[in-house]
C-alpha positions in Angstrom: 56.3 139.4 100.8 56.5 139.9 97.1 59.2 138.2 95.1 61.1 141.3 93.9 61.3 142.6 97.4 62.6 139.2 98.6 65.2 139.1 95.8 66.4 142.6 96.6 66.6 141.8 100.3 68.7 138.6 99.6 71.0 140.5 97.2 71.7 143.2 99.8 72.9 140.5 102.2 74.8 138.5 99.6 77.4 141.1 98.6 79.7 142.1 101.4 80.4 145.8 101.9 83.4 146.9 103.8 83.7 150.5 105.1 87.2 152.1 105.1 87.7 155.1 107.3 90.6 157.5 106.9 91.3 159.2 110.2 93.6 162.0 111.3 94.7 162.3 114.9 97.7 164.3 116.1 98.9 164.9 112.5 99.0 161.2 111.7 96.8 159.6 109.2 95.5 156.0 109.8 93.0 153.7 108.0 90.5 151.6 109.9 87.4 149.5 109.3 85.8 151.1 112.4 84.8 154.7 112.8 87.5 157.0 114.2 87.7 157.3 117.9 88.8 160.8 119.1 90.0 161.8 115.6 88.3 163.3 112.7 87.0 161.3 109.7 88.7 162.6 106.6 87.0 160.1 104.2 84.7 157.2 104.2 84.2 154.8 101.4 82.3 151.6 100.9 84.3 148.9 99.0 82.3 146.3 97.2 83.6 143.9 94.7 82.3 144.7 91.2 80.4 142.1 89.2 83.3 141.9 86.8 85.8 141.3 89.5 83.5 138.6 91.0 83.1 136.9 87.6 86.8 137.0 87.0 87.5 135.5 90.5 84.9 132.7 89.9 86.4 132.0 86.5 89.9 131.9 87.9 88.7 129.5 90.7 87.0 127.3 88.1 90.2 127.2 86.0 92.3 126.4 89.1 89.9 123.6 90.1 90.1 122.1 86.5 93.9 122.4 86.5 94.0 120.6 89.9 91.8 117.8 88.5 94.0 117.5 85.4 97.1 117.3 87.5 95.5 114.7 89.8 94.6 112.6 86.8 98.1 112.9 85.4 99.6 111.9 88.8 97.3 108.9 89.1 98.2 107.8 85.5 101.9 108.1 86.3 101.5 106.1 89.5 99.5 103.4 87.7 102.2 103.2 84.9 105.0 102.9 87.5 103.1 100.2 89.4 102.6 98.2 86.2 106.3 98.6 85.4 107.3 97.4 88.9 105.0 94.4 88.6 106.5 93.5 85.2 110.0 93.9 86.6 109.1 91.7 89.6 107.7 89.0 87.3 110.9 89.1 85.2 113.1 88.8 88.3 111.1 85.9 89.5 111.3 84.2 86.1 115.1 84.7 86.0 115.6 83.4 89.5 113.5 80.3 88.7 115.5 79.7 85.5 118.8 80.1 87.4 117.7 77.7 90.1 116.7 75.2 87.5 120.1 75.5 85.8 121.9 75.2 89.1 120.0 72.0 89.9 120.8 70.6 86.4 124.5 71.4 86.9 124.5 69.7 90.3 122.8 66.6 88.8 125.3 66.5 85.9 128.2 66.7 88.3 126.8 63.9 90.4 126.3 61.8 87.3 129.9 62.5 86.2 131.2 61.4 89.6 129.2 58.2 89.6 129.7 57.3 85.9 131.5 54.1 84.9 134.9 54.5 83.3 133.5 54.0 79.8 130.7 56.7 80.1 132.8 59.1 82.3 134.1 61.4 79.5 130.6 62.0 78.2 129.3 62.6 81.7 132.1 65.0 82.5 131.5 66.9 79.2 127.8 67.2 80.0 128.6 68.5 83.5 131.0 71.1 82.1 128.4 72.2 79.5 125.7 72.5 82.2 128.1 74.6 84.4 128.9 76.8 81.4 125.3 77.3 80.5 124.5 78.2 84.2 127.3 80.7 84.3 126.3 82.2 80.9 122.7 82.6 82.0 123.1 83.5 85.6 126.7 84.8 85.9 127.6 82.3 88.6 
């Protein structure tokens, strides 16, 4: 086979052609993609998409695919930013909890020291215990 003949053969199969039949039967008009059965054919037309329509459809499809890719990238970016923010907030919560636990322990130790202090050192130990408790409440709200 020669190349031009092969190309023409392939092109004839690549573009779909749809036949539309306008039929009249009993005074009613109907449209069908198959020939009329028992009625008369009023009109028959082959509908094929034009090259311009095909190009527009392909261009629109390409634009829609690009828009979908752009939206997907934006979504992934937002999700990554939210995940970073959540990790940062979790680290901050953990640091705050650790600091509060440390302040609570220091308050407990200061109160124990004040309870066991000799009478001469007791006022200073009580003051230190009170200050530790105030610092704990200021930092942790407890």
